[in-house]
N, C-alpha and C positions, 0 to 999 in steps of 0.2 A: 461492410467494414465500419468500425467505430471511429468516429472523430471526436475527440474531447480535448479541450484546452485545460491544462493543469498549471499549477503555479510555476513549474520549472520549464515549461515549453519554451523552445528557442534558446535555451541556455546551453553553452558548450563548455562550461566550466562547472566544477562542483558547486551546488547551490543549496543552501539550507531550505528545508521544507518546514514552514512555520509550526505546523501542528506537532511535528516530531522534534523540534528544537528544544523542547522542555524536558525531553527524555534522554536517557542514555541508550543509544541504538546499539544492539548486539549483533544483528544480522540484517542484511538487505538482499533482496532478489529482484531482478528485473526481467519481466517477460516481454514479448514483442509489443504489447500495448497496455500493460498493467504492471504494477509494482507491489511488493510486500516488504514490510519492515517489522522486525522483532525488537521490542524495547523492554527494558526492565520495568516491571518484574515478570516478564513473560507474556506481555500483551502483543498481539499481532495487529498491525494496521495495513490495509490494502487500499489501492486507488488506481484509477485508469479505466480502460474499457472493460466491459463485463458482459459481453455478448453471450457467453456460454456459462455464466455464473461463476467464473474463476475468482471473483472477489469474496466468495463465501458469505454473502450478505442476504441470502434468501430471495433474491430477485435478479434481474438481468439489466438493471439500470447502471450506467456508468457513474463513477464518482470522480469529481475533480479535486477533492480534498481527502486526504487519508482519514479512514474511520476504523474503529476497533472492530475486529471480528469476534463477536461475543461468544461464539461456540468454541473458540480456542483460548479463552482467557486463562492465563497462568498455567497452561498445559504444554506450551510449545518451547522447544529448545533451538530450533532453526527454521528457516523459511526457504522455499524453492518455488519458482514460478514455472 
């Protein structure tokens, strides 16, 4: 099991994610231990646990800060975890 601390851990109210706050967020999806966000102009950010490569970043290391999924740049219309 992956245990990772992210910026919004322990928050029980909507909380801005700093990396995403400079973008217009179009879609968000939450998995059991990872998240994905689609922002204008079609960029996908992922973060959280990555035990099975679900963050699409070519490795299985967890991310505590959202990072762009380069393979999906400007090609995505929605996200689902």
